C-alpha positions in Angstrom: -2.1 -21.8 6.5 -3.1 -19.1 3.9 -0.9 -18.2 0.9 0.3 -14.8 2.2 1.3 -16.2 5.6 3.1 -19.1 4.0 5.0 -16.8 1.7 5.9 -14.5 4.6 7.4 -17.4 6.5 9.2 -18.7 3.5 10.6 -15.2 2.8 11.8 -14.9 6.3 13.5 -18.3 6.3 15.3 -17.5 3.0 16.5 -14.1 4.4 17.7 -15.7 7.6 20.1 -17.8 5.5 21.7 -14.7 4.0 24.9 -13.3 5.5 24.3 -10.9 8.3 24.4 -7.2 7.5 25.2 -6.3 11.1 28.9 -5.4 10.4 27.7 -2.6 8.2 25.2 -1.2 10.7 27.5 1.6 11.8 29.3 2.3 8.6 28.7 5.9 7.5 31.5 6.9 5.0 30.9 10.2 3.2 27.4 9.5 2.1 25.4 11.6 1.5 27.4 14.5 0.1 24.7 15.8 -2.3 20.9 15.9 -2.4 19.0 12.6 -2.2 16.1 11.9 -4.5 12.9 10.0 -3.7 10.7 9.2 -6.7 7.0 8.9 -6.0 5.4 7.0 -8.9 2.0 8.6 -8.2 0.5 12.1 -8.8 0.9 14.7 -6.0 -1.6 14.7 -3.2 -2.2 11.0 -2.4 -1.2 9.1 0.8 2.1 7.8 -0.7 3.0 11.4 -1.7 2.1 12.7 1.8 4.2 10.0 3.5 7.2 10.5 1.2 7.2 14.3 1.6 6.8 14.1 5.4 9.7 11.6 5.6 11.8 13.7 3.2 11.6 16.7 5.6 12.7 14.6 8.6 15.4 12.7 6.7 16.8 15.9 5.4 17.5 17.0 9.0 19.4 13.9 10.0 21.2 13.3 6.7 22.2 16.9 6.6 21.3 17.0 2.9 18.3 18.0 0.9 15.9 15.1 0.2 13.9 15.9 -2.9 10.6 14.3 -3.8 10.0 13.8 -7.5 6.5 12.7 -8.7 6.8 10.5 -11.7 3.4 8.8 -12.3 2.3 6.7 -15.2 1.7 3.1 -16.4 0.4 2.0 -13.0 3.6 3.2 -11.2 5.8 1.2 -13.6 7.4 4.4 -15.1 8.6 5.8 -11.8 9.7 2.5 -10.4 11.7 1.7 -13.6 13.5 5.0 -13.5 14.9 4.2 -10.1 15.6 0.5 -11.0 17.8 1.8 -13.8 19.5 4.5 -11.7 23.0 4.3 -10.4 23.2 2.3 -7.1 25.0 5.1 -5.3 22.5 5.9 -2.6 21.1 9.0 -4.2 18.0 7.5 -5.8 15.1 5.8 -4.0 11.5 5.1 -4.9 8.5 5.2 -2.5 6.3 2.3 -3.6 2.9 1.0 -2.5 0.7 -2.1 -3.0 0.8 -1.7 -6.8 4.5 -2.6 -6.8 3.7 -6.1 -5.5 0.5 -6.5 -7.6 2.4 -5.6 -10.8 4.6 -8.6 -10.4 1.6 -10.8 -11.6 -0.6 -8.1 -13.2 1.9 -6.7 -15.8 3.0 -9.2 -18.3 6.3 -7.6 -19.3 7.7 -5.4 -16.6 10.8 -3.4 -17.7 12.5 -4.3 -14.5 12.8 -7.4 -12.3 10.9 -6.8 -9.1 13.3 -8.9 -7.0 16.6 -8.5 -8.9 16.7 -4.8 -9.9 15.5 -3.3 -6.6 16.2 -3.9 -2.9 13.9 -3.1 0.1 15.0 -0.4 2.5 12.2 0.3 4.9 8.4 0.0 5.3 7.1 3.4 6.3 3.3 3.8 6.6 0.1 1.8 6.4 -3.4 3.1 6.0 -6.2 0.6 6.9 -9.0 0.1 4.5 -12.7 0.5 5.3 -15.5 -0.9 3.1 -17.7 2.1 2.7 -21.2 2.4 1.1 -23.5 5.2 0.0 -26.4 5.5 2.5 -28.9 5.2 -0.4 -27.8 1.6 -0.9 -29.5 0.6 2.3 -26.5 -1.7 3.1 -25.4 -1.8 6.7 -23.8 -5.2 7.0 -22.2 -7.9 4.8 -25.4 -9.9 5.2 -27.3 -7.0 3.6 -24.8 -7.0 0.8 -25.1 -10.7 0.2 -28.9 -10.6 0.2 -29.1 -7.6 -2.1 -26.4 -8.9 -4.5 -28.2 -12.3 -4.8 -31.6 -10.6 -5.3 -30.2 -8.2 -8.0 -27.1 -9.8 -9.5 -24.9 -7.4 -11.6 -26.6 -4.2 -10.3 -24.4 -3.3 -7.4 -21.0 -1.8 -8.1 -17.7 -1.1 -6.3 -15.2 1.7 -7.1 -11.4 1.5 -7.0 -8.4 3.7 -7.4 -7.8 1.9 -10.8 -7.3 -1.5 -12.3 -4.9 -3.6 -10.2 -4.9 -1.2 -7.2 -5.4 -2.4 -3.6 -9.0 -1.2 -3.6 -9.7 -3.2 -6.8 -8.0 -6.4 -5.6 -9.8 -6.1 -2.2 -13.1 -5.9 -4.0 -12.2 -9.0 -6.1 -11.3 -10.8 -2.8 -14.8 -9.9 -1.5 -16.4 -11.2 -4.7 -14.5 -14.4 -4.5 -15.1 -15.1 -0.8 -18.8 -14.2 -0.9 -19.7 -15.4 -4.4 -20.9 -11.9 -5.4 -21.9 -10.7 -8.8 -21.0 -7.0 -8.5 -19.5 -4.6 -11.1 -16.0 -3.1 -10.8 -15.8 0.6 -11.7 -12.1 1.8 -11.9 -11.1 5.4 -11.5 -7.8 7.3 -11.9 -7.1 7.7 -8.2 -9.0 7.5 -4.9 -10.1 11.2 -5.1 -12.4 10.9 -8.1 -13.7 7.5 -6.9 -14.6 8.9 -3.6 -16.4 11.8 -5.2 -18.6 9.4 -7.1 -19.2 7.3 -4.1 -20.3 10.4 -2.2 -22.6 11.2 -5.1 -24.1 7.8 -5.1 -22.9 6.9 -8.6 -21.3 3.7 -7.2 -22.5 1.4 -4.4 -19.4 0.8 -2.3 -15.6 1.0 -2.2 -12.6 -0.1 -0.2 -10.7 3.1 0.7 -8.1 4.5 3.0 -9.5 5.2 6.5 -7.8 8.7 6.8 -9.7 10.0 3.7 -13.0 8.3 4.6 -13.1 9.0 8.3 -14.8 12.4 8.1 -17.4 11.2 5.6 -18.3 8.2 7.7 -18.4 10.1 11.0 -20.7 12.7 9.4 -23.0 10.1 8.0 -22.4 10.9 4.4 -21.1 7.4 4.0 -21.8 4.1 5.8 -19.2 1.5 6.9 -19.8 -2.2 6.3 -16.6 -3.0 8.1 -12.9 -2.5 8.6 -10.5 -4.7 6.5 -8.3 -5.4 9.5 -7.4 -8.5 11.6 -8.6 -6.9 14.8 -10.7 -3.8 15.4 -8.8 -0.7 14.4 -7.4 1.6 17.0 -8.6 4.4 14.7 -12.2 3.1 14.4 -12.9 0.8 17.3 -16.7 1.1 17.0 -16.7 -0.3 13.4 -16.7 -4.2 13.3 -14.2 -5.9 11.1 -15.1 -7.8 8.0 -13.7 -10.9 9.7 -16.2 -10.6 12.5 -18.9 -10.9 9.8 -17.4 -14.0 8.3 -15.2 -12.6 5.6 -11.5 -12.6 6.4 -10.1 -9.8 4.3 -7.1 -7.7 5.4 -6.6 -4.7 3.1 -4.6 -1.5 3.4 -2.5 0.9 1.5 1.2 0.7 2.5 4.2 2.7 1.5 7.8 1.6 1.5 11.2 2.7 0.3 13.3 0.8 -2.3 16.8 1.4 -3.7 18.4 0.2 -6.9 20.0 -3.3 -6.6 23.7 -2.9 -5.9 23.2 0.0 -3.5 25.8 -0.6 -0.8 24.7 -2.4 2.4 26.0 0.4 4.5 23.8 3.0 2.7 20.7 0.8 2.9 21.2 0.2 6.6 21.9 3.9 7.2 18.8 4.9 5.4 16.8 2.3 7.2 18.1 3.6 10.5 17.2 7.2 9.6 13.7 6.2 8.4 13.0 4.3 11.6 14.3 7.2 13.7 12.0 9.6 11.8 9.0 7.2 12.3 9.6 7.3 16.0 10.1 11.0 16.2 7.4 13.5 17.4 6.7 15.1 14.0 5.9 11.9 12.1 4.2 10.3 15.1 1.8 13.2 15.5 1.1 13.5 11.7 0.4 9.8 11.5 -1.8 9.9 14.5 -3.9 12.7 13.1 -3.9 11.0 9.7 -4.8 7.6 11.0 -1.7 6.0 9.5 0.1 3.1 11.3 3.9 3.0 11.4 5.1 -0.6 10.7 8.8 0.2 11.1 11.5 -2.6 10.9 14.5 -3.9 9.2 15.2 -4.3 5.4 14.8 -8.0 5.9 11.4 -7.7 7.4 10.3 -5.4 4.6 11.6 -7.9 2.0 9.6 -10.7 3.7 6.5 -8.5 3.7 6.9 -7.8 0.0 7.1 -11.5 -0.8 3.9 -12.1 1.2 2.1 -9.3 -0.7 3.3 -10.7 -4.1 1.8 -14.0 -3.2 -1.5 -12.5 -1.8 -2.2 -10.4 -4.9 -0.9 -13.0 -7.3 -3.5 -15.4 -6.0 -6.5 -13.1 -6.4 -5.3 -11.8 -9.8 -5.1 -15.4 -11.1 -8.4 -16.5 -9.6 -10.3 -13.5 -10.7 -8.5 -13.5 -14.1 -7.7 -9.8 -13.8 -5.9 -8.2 -16.8 -4.8 -4.7 -17.5 -6.4 -3.2 -20.6 -4.4 -1.3 -23.1 
């Protein structure tokens, strides 16, 4: 049983022992009676920002209050997350996090907040599958090609990422560990600039979000070595998975909502209800379909177990690859 699956089962078992939140499921009270804030700890324009703003519009309709998205990037998302962790637990401050939230548990030596004590999971919202893409000039079409070329020319191939400690970086490190590759990591400040250099041939390959890579792969500007999914993707059924080629890597970019610890159960469950309702509604369903984003809706408990599995998965690769944040 792999580390992430074991952690998921352990997290689920621990949560099952907690008192049921069912009695609070229909509690409404007078919340909300003023605008609700969702902090996005990334710059505007990325997938997390897109999901948060889409959800804010739909939540505003059902909560009958304005839901305001505030971008607060910096320090690998730590600044934005910390601002919410230290906010009043009154149901008016939430943060939309991604994979970096779980990676930072191991990656950042001195977090200003406790990942598990200062924040509580509300809802998992969106998930973008990753594709391992290459520039056509590399001549790489399969993982076998990658292995042969990397062995023939160690240290000459490169992979880009959204930045140190991001899902794209850690997925690349998983690939290196599983295949025994000597390839160079090139971090960028976001997926946009990394994708630009991949398209220009300045880097060899990159794990990236399928929605942003789809058009470039379909047009032939980029090649696809494989999808980092357990089964073939519904969005890219013609592209084989990495697992089919002998390397079992599941990688994606997910987005989820957290609240400050101490936020009342009734509010957490109400927000979870409204998020799941929005995810099932026509506006979000259509936007996710067009964007190639999956909707893994569920309970706060399910999201909590998922977070534990991600912390274990990323912690394992960070330690094995001895990844450290510079500066």
